[in-house]
A tleap script that builds the chain and sets N, CA, C and O, in Angstrom:
source leaprc.protein.ff14SB
mol = sequence {
  NMET GLU ASN ALA PHE ILE PHE LEU LEU ILE
  PHE GLY VAL LEU LEU PHE LEU THR ALA ALA
  SER LEU ALA PHE SER LYS ASP PRO ARG GLN
  SER PRO LEU LEU GLY ARG VAL VAL GLY ILE
  GLU LYS MET SER LYS GLU GLN ALA ARG LYS
  LEU ALA ARG GLU VAL ALA GLY CYS VAL ALA
  ALA VAL GLY LEU ALA LEU VAL ILE TYR CYS
  VAL ILE GLY LEU VAL GLY CGLU
}
set mol.1.N position { 15.158 -20.400 4.744 }
set mol.1.CA position { 15.144 -18.963 4.595 }
set mol.1.C position { 14.461 -18.551 3.282 }
set mol.1.O position { 13.899 -17.461 3.175 }
set mol.2.N position { 14.522 -19.426 2.311 }
set mol.2.CA position { 13.917 -19.131 1.016 }
set mol.2.C position { 12.404 -18.945 1.148 }
set mol.2.O position { 11.825 -18.089 0.479 }
set mol.3.N position { 11.764 -19.739 2.003 }
set mol.3.CA position { 10.320 -19.615 2.189 }
set mol.3.C position { 9.937 -18.258 2.768 }
set mol.3.O position { 8.905 -17.694 2.408 }
set mol.4.N position { 10.763 -17.742 3.657 }
set mol.4.CA position { 10.492 -16.426 4.241 }
set mol.4.C position { 10.575 -15.341 3.172 }
set mol.4.O position { 9.744 -14.433 3.143 }
set mol.5.N position { 11.569 -15.429 2.298 }
set mol.5.CA position { 11.697 -14.448 1.230 }
set mol.5.C position { 10.504 -14.514 0.274 }
set mol.5.O position { 10.015 -13.480 -0.181 }
set mol.6.N position { 10.048 -15.702 -0.023 }
set mol.6.CA position { 8.895 -15.845 -0.914 }
set mol.6.C position { 7.643 -15.256 -0.267 }
set mol.6.O position { 6.864 -14.567 -0.926 }
set mol.7.N position { 7.452 -15.530 1.029 }
set mol.7.CA position { 6.303 -14.971 1.743 }
set mol.7.C position { 6.361 -13.447 1.750 }
set mol.7.O position { 5.356 -12.790 1.480 }
set mol.8.N position { 7.513 -12.885 2.053 }
set mol.8.CA position { 7.649 -11.436 2.083 }
set mol.8.C position { 7.505 -10.826 0.692 }
set mol.8.O position { 7.010 -9.707 0.556 }
set mol.9.N position { 7.929 -11.547 -0.338 }
set mol.9.CA position { 7.752 -11.074 -1.709 }
set mol.9.C position { 6.266 -10.981 -2.052 }
set mol.9.O position { 5.821 -10.000 -2.649 }
set mol.10.N position { 5.508 -11.999 -1.675 }
set mol.10.CA position { 4.064 -11.978 -1.902 }
set mol.10.C position { 3.430 -10.832 -1.123 }
set mol.10.O position { 2.549 -10.143 -1.637 }
set mol.11.N position { 3.874 -10.623 0.116 }
set mol.11.CA position { 3.353 -9.537 0.933 }
set mol.11.C position { 3.660 -8.175 0.298 }
set mol.11.O position { 2.813 -7.282 0.318 }
set mol.12.N position { 4.843 -8.012 -0.255 }
set mol.12.CA position { 5.206 -6.764 -0.921 }
set mol.12.C position { 4.337 -6.494 -2.136 }
set mol.12.O position { 3.928 -5.357 -2.370 }
set mol.13.N position { 4.052 -7.538 -2.913 }
set mol.13.CA position { 3.180 -7.379 -4.082 }
set mol.13.C position { 1.764 -7.005 -3.638 }
set mol.13.O position { 1.108 -6.183 -4.277 }
set mol.14.N position { 1.299 -7.605 -2.550 }
set mol.14.CA position { -0.023 -7.250 -2.038 }
set mol.14.C position { -0.071 -5.805 -1.539 }
set mol.14.O position { -1.103 -5.141 -1.647 }
set mol.15.N position { 1.036 -5.324 -0.997 }
set mol.15.CA position { 1.097 -3.919 -0.601 }
set mol.15.C position { 0.985 -3.010 -1.826 }
set mol.15.O position { 0.344 -1.961 -1.766 }
set mol.16.N position { 1.606 -3.410 -2.936 }
set mol.16.CA position { 1.464 -2.644 -4.177 }
set mol.16.C position { 0.006 -2.604 -4.629 }
set mol.16.O position { -0.488 -1.553 -5.039 }
set mol.17.N position { -0.677 -3.728 -4.557 }
set mol.17.CA position { -2.088 -3.771 -4.951 }
set mol.17.C position { -2.947 -2.896 -4.045 }
set mol.17.O position { -3.877 -2.237 -4.508 }
set mol.18.N position { -2.635 -2.894 -2.762 }
set mol.18.CA position { -3.355 -2.044 -1.823 }
set mol.18.C position { -3.125 -0.571 -2.147 }
set mol.18.O position { -4.058 0.233 -2.123 }
set mol.19.N position { -1.880 -0.226 -2.449 }
set mol.19.CA position { -1.567 1.159 -2.803 }
set mol.19.C position { -2.301 1.572 -4.079 }
set mol.19.O position { -2.803 2.692 -4.170 }
set mol.20.N position { -2.365 0.687 -5.047 }
set mol.20.CA position { -3.086 0.987 -6.284 }
set mol.20.C position { -4.579 1.181 -6.009 }
set mol.20.O position { -5.218 2.061 -6.587 }
set mol.21.N position { -5.116 0.358 -5.133 }
set mol.21.CA position { -6.524 0.490 -4.776 }
set mol.21.C position { -6.808 1.833 -4.119 }
set mol.21.O position { -7.829 2.463 -4.398 }
set mol.22.N position { -5.914 2.266 -3.254 }
set mol.22.CA position { -6.092 3.571 -2.612 }
set mol.22.C position { -5.912 4.712 -3.602 }
set mol.22.O position { -6.691 5.666 -3.600 }
set mol.23.N position { -4.909 4.623 -4.433 }
set mol.23.CA position { -4.593 5.719 -5.348 }
set mol.23.C position { -5.681 5.937 -6.397 }
set mol.23.O position { -5.926 7.073 -6.804 }
set mol.24.N position { -6.328 4.877 -6.833 }
set mol.24.CA position { -7.314 4.993 -7.904 }
set mol.24.C position { -8.754 4.899 -7.410 }
set mol.24.O position { -9.675 4.726 -8.208 }
set mol.25.N position { -8.950 5.012 -6.106 }
set mol.25.CA position { -10.297 4.953 -5.545 }
set mol.25.C position { -11.089 6.195 -5.940 }
set mol.25.O position { -10.577 7.312 -5.867 }
set mol.26.N position { -12.329 6.000 -6.355 }
set mol.26.CA position { -13.169 7.128 -6.746 }
set mol.26.C position { -13.630 7.930 -5.523 }
set mol.26.O position { -13.680 9.159 -5.559 }
set mol.27.N position { -13.961 7.230 -4.459 }
set mol.27.CA position { -14.376 7.897 -3.223 }
set mol.27.C position { -13.700 7.203 -2.041 }
set mol.27.O position { -14.261 6.259 -1.484 }
set mol.28.N position { -12.510 7.649 -1.649 }
set mol.28.CA position { -11.773 6.987 -0.582 }
set mol.28.C position { -12.433 7.089 0.796 }
set mol.28.O position { -12.035 6.395 1.731 }
set mol.29.N position { -13.441 7.955 0.915 }
set mol.29.CA position { -14.140 8.060 2.198 }
set mol.29.C position { -14.886 6.781 2.528 }
set mol.29.O position { -15.144 6.499 3.699 }
set mol.30.N position { -15.235 6.007 1.519 }
set mol.30.CA position { -15.955 4.754 1.712 }
set mol.30.C position { -15.023 3.548 1.809 }
set mol.30.O position { -15.485 2.426 2.015 }
set mol.31.N position { -13.740 3.766 1.664 }
set mol.31.CA position { -12.773 2.672 1.653 }
set mol.31.C position { -12.533 2.125 3.061 }
set mol.31.O position { -12.341 2.901 3.997 }
set mol.32.N position { -12.540 0.815 3.220 }
set mol.32.CA position { -12.216 0.245 4.541 }
set mol.32.C position { -10.749 0.448 4.911 }
set mol.32.O position { -10.380 0.321 6.078 }
set mol.33.N position { -9.920 0.758 3.935 }
set mol.33.CA position { -8.502 0.966 4.208 }
set mol.33.C position { -8.241 2.287 4.928 }
set mol.33.O position { -7.235 2.428 5.623 }
set mol.34.N position { -9.139 3.249 4.764 }
set mol.34.CA position { -8.999 4.543 5.429 }
set mol.34.C position { -10.096 4.767 6.464 }
set mol.34.O position { -10.350 5.905 6.857 }
set mol.35.N position { -10.730 3.723 6.897 }
set mol.35.CA position { -11.858 3.836 7.816 }
set mol.35.C position { -11.505 4.396 9.174 }
set mol.35.O position { -12.369 4.959 9.846 }
set mol.36.N position { -10.258 4.259 9.600 }
set mol.36.CA position { -9.870 4.727 10.933 }
set mol.36.C position { -9.274 6.130 10.935 }
set mol.36.O position { -8.845 6.613 11.983 }
set mol.37.N position { -9.239 6.780 9.800 }
set mol.37.CA position { -8.726 8.141 9.736 }
set mol.37.C position { -9.760 9.070 10.360 }
set mol.37.O position { -10.919 9.100 9.948 }
set mol.38.N position { -9.321 9.820 11.351 }
set mol.38.CA position { -10.235 10.705 12.062 }
set mol.38.C position { -10.688 11.835 11.146 }
set mol.38.O position { -9.869 12.538 10.554 }
set mol.39.N position { -11.989 11.995 11.042 }
set mol.39.CA position { -12.561 13.098 10.280 }
set mol.39.C position { -12.664 12.887 8.790 }
set mol.39.O position { -12.969 13.830 8.058 }
set mol.40.N position { -12.419 11.679 8.316 }
set mol.40.CA position { -12.468 11.466 6.860 }
set mol.40.C position { -13.895 11.593 6.328 }
set mol.40.O position { -14.092 11.943 5.164 }
set mol.41.N position { -14.880 11.314 7.162 }
set mol.41.CA position { -16.270 11.437 6.708 }
set mol.41.C position { -16.623 12.894 6.423 }
set mol.41.O position { -17.470 13.177 5.576 }
set mol.42.N position { -15.976 13.811 7.127 }
set mol.42.CA position { -16.279 15.232 6.981 }
set mol.42.C position { -15.449 15.910 5.898 }
set mol.42.O position { -15.723 17.054 5.536 }
set mol.43.N position { -14.443 15.222 5.381 }
set mol.43.CA position { -13.591 15.798 4.336 }
set mol.43.C position { -14.337 15.836 3.009 }
set mol.43.O position { -15.244 15.043 2.760 }
set mol.44.N position { -13.933 16.772 2.171 }
set mol.44.CA position { -14.483 16.782 0.815 }
set mol.44.C position { -13.870 15.613 0.036 }
set mol.44.O position { -12.891 14.998 0.460 }
set mol.45.N position { -14.470 15.339 -1.089 }
set mol.45.CA position { -14.001 14.222 -1.910 }
set mol.45.C position { -12.562 14.440 -2.372 }
set mol.45.O position { -11.762 13.505 -2.382 }
set mol.46.N position { -12.241 15.657 -2.750 }
set mol.46.CA position { -10.884 15.974 -3.223 }
set mol.46.C position { -9.862 15.873 -2.110 }
set mol.46.O position { -8.760 15.373 -2.335 }
set mol.47.N position { -10.198 16.335 -0.914 }
set mol.47.CA position { -9.279 16.214 0.213 }
set mol.47.C position { -9.033 14.746 0.551 }
set mol.47.O position { -7.904 14.353 0.845 }
set mol.48.N position { -10.085 13.945 0.508 }
set mol.48.CA position { -9.952 12.526 0.795 }
set mol.48.C position { -9.094 11.834 -0.268 }
set mol.48.O position { -8.300 10.950 0.052 }
set mol.49.N position { -9.255 12.238 -1.528 }
set mol.49.CA position { -8.419 11.674 -2.596 }
set mol.49.C position { -6.952 12.033 -2.400 }
set mol.49.O position { -6.069 11.198 -2.599 }
set mol.50.N position { -6.697 13.282 -2.008 }
set mol.50.CA position { -5.319 13.711 -1.771 }
set mol.50.C position { -4.698 12.912 -0.629 }
set mol.50.O position { -3.555 12.465 -0.729 }
set mol.51.N position { -5.447 12.735 0.446 }
set mol.51.CA position { -4.959 11.944 1.578 }
set mol.51.C position { -4.722 10.497 1.158 }
set mol.51.O position { -3.722 9.895 1.549 }
set mol.52.N position { -5.626 9.939 0.370 }
set mol.52.CA position { -5.487 8.557 -0.088 }
set mol.52.C position { -4.246 8.392 -0.961 }
set mol.52.O position { -3.565 7.371 -0.875 }
set mol.53.N position { -3.948 9.372 -1.789 }
set mol.53.CA position { -2.746 9.295 -2.638 }
set mol.53.C position { -1.479 9.383 -1.799 }
set mol.53.O position { -0.493 8.711 -2.102 }
set mol.54.N position { -1.489 10.203 -0.747 }
set mol.54.CA position { -0.329 10.298 0.138 }
set mol.54.C position { -0.086 8.967 0.860 }
set mol.54.O position { 1.044 8.488 0.938 }
set mol.55.N position { -1.152 8.392 1.376 }
set mol.55.CA position { -1.044 7.104 2.065 }
set mol.55.C position { -0.614 6.021 1.080 }
set mol.55.O position { 0.206 5.166 1.417 }
set mol.56.N position { -1.158 6.053 -0.127 }
set mol.56.CA position { -0.803 5.067 -1.145 }
set mol.56.C position { 0.676 5.147 -1.502 }
set mol.56.O position { 1.315 4.119 -1.726 }
set mol.57.N position { 1.219 6.348 -1.557 }
set mol.57.CA position { 2.644 6.507 -1.843 }
set mol.57.C position { 3.512 5.869 -0.771 }
set mol.57.O position { 4.514 5.222 -1.078 }
set mol.58.N position { 3.135 6.049 0.468 }
set mol.58.CA position { 3.896 5.445 1.574 }
set mol.58.C position { 3.788 3.925 1.554 }
set mol.58.O position { 4.779 3.223 1.749 }
set mol.59.N position { 2.591 3.428 1.321 }
set mol.59.CA position { 2.393 1.971 1.272 }
set mol.59.C position { 3.162 1.366 0.098 }
set mol.59.O position { 3.752 0.293 0.227 }
set mol.60.N position { 3.154 2.046 -1.034 }
set mol.60.CA position { 3.893 1.560 -2.204 }
set mol.60.C position { 5.400 1.575 -1.947 }
set mol.60.O position { 6.112 0.686 -2.414 }
set mol.61.N position { 5.886 2.559 -1.220 }
set mol.61.CA position { 7.321 2.613 -0.904 }
set mol.61.C position { 7.735 1.441 -0.030 }
set mol.61.O position { 8.797 0.855 -0.242 }
set mol.62.N position { 6.913 1.094 0.945 }
set mol.62.CA position { 7.213 -0.061 1.797 }
set mol.62.C position { 7.154 -1.345 0.972 }
set mol.62.O position { 8.001 -2.223 1.130 }
set mol.63.N position { 6.166 -1.456 0.100 }
set mol.63.CA position { 6.075 -2.628 -0.762 }
set mol.63.C position { 7.276 -2.757 -1.679 }
set mol.63.O position { 7.794 -3.856 -1.876 }
set mol.64.N position { 7.722 -1.643 -2.241 }
set mol.64.CA position { 8.897 -1.651 -3.112 }
set mol.64.C position { 10.144 -2.078 -2.349 }
set mol.64.O position { 10.945 -2.861 -2.858 }
set mol.65.N position { 10.312 -1.573 -1.140 }
set mol.65.CA position { 11.470 -1.950 -0.330 }
set mol.65.C position { 11.456 -3.445 -0.032 }
set mol.65.O position { 12.498 -4.098 -0.091 }
set mol.66.N position { 10.297 -3.986 0.285 }
set mol.66.CA position { 10.196 -5.429 0.553 }
set mol.66.C position { 10.509 -6.251 -0.693 }
set mol.66.O position { 11.234 -7.243 -0.622 }
set mol.67.N position { 9.969 -5.841 -1.818 }
set mol.67.CA position { 10.203 -6.590 -3.057 }
set mol.67.C position { 11.689 -6.573 -3.418 }
set mol.67.O position { 12.248 -7.610 -3.776 }
set mol.68.N position { 12.324 -5.421 -3.330 }
set mol.68.CA position { 13.755 -5.325 -3.660 }
set mol.68.C position { 14.582 -6.182 -2.713 }
set mol.68.O position { 15.475 -6.910 -3.145 }
set mol.69.N position { 14.285 -6.094 -1.425 }
set mol.69.CA position { 15.033 -6.887 -0.432 }
set mol.69.C position { 14.875 -8.379 -0.689 }
set mol.69.O position { 15.847 -9.130 -0.611 }
set mol.70.N position { 13.664 -8.809 -0.993 }
set mol.70.CA position { 13.422 -10.234 -1.210 }
set mol.70.C position { 14.056 -10.729 -2.505 }
set mol.70.O position { 14.587 -11.838 -2.552 }
set mol.71.N position { 14.002 -9.924 -3.540 }
set mol.71.CA position { 14.627 -10.338 -4.805 }
set mol.71.C position { 16.138 -10.469 -4.608 }
set mol.71.O position { 16.745 -11.425 -5.090 }
set mol.72.N position { 16.736 -9.526 -3.912 }
set mol.72.CA position { 18.177 -9.604 -3.643 }
set mol.72.C position { 18.477 -10.837 -2.784 }
set mol.72.O position { 19.462 -11.536 -3.019 }
set mol.73.N position { 17.636 -11.095 -1.805 }
set mol.73.CA position { 17.828 -12.270 -0.950 }
set mol.73.C position { 17.682 -13.582 -1.703 }
set mol.73.O position { 18.426 -14.527 -1.442 }
set mol.74.N position { 16.744 -13.656 -2.623 }
set mol.74.CA position { 16.525 -14.891 -3.375 }
set mol.74.C position { 17.633 -15.100 -4.416 }
set mol.74.O position { 18.048 -16.235 -4.652 }
set mol.75.N position { 18.111 -14.029 -5.031 }
set mol.75.CA position { 19.165 -14.149 -6.032 }
set mol.75.C position { 20.486 -14.487 -5.363 }
set mol.75.O position { 21.302 -15.221 -5.921 }
set mol.76.N position { 20.696 -13.954 -4.167 }
set mol.76.CA position { 21.956 -14.158 -3.455 }
set mol.76.C position { 22.144 -15.557 -2.899 }
set mol.76.O position { 23.266 -15.948 -2.577 }
set mol.77.N position { 21.062 -16.316 -2.780 }
set mol.77.CA position { 21.185 -17.664 -2.200 }
set mol.77.C position { 21.788 -18.633 -3.168 }
set mol.77.O position { 21.961 -19.807 -2.839 }
savepdb mol mol.pdb
quit
């Protein structure tokens, strides 16, 4: 079970890095992470940045939940 917690911990940290990449992107319209968002090519740069920050917040929240769960799981063993 310890290996699963370590894998999920690494995955949570990678989610944090992804969220940081989205949040600090200069032009999120060119990002492959938002490539499937309908109409992002037609959005202004500021609208795309706002959308990227919203998505980054959600991704960071999931990453934080995974990291907390895994740390508790590893300490509890």
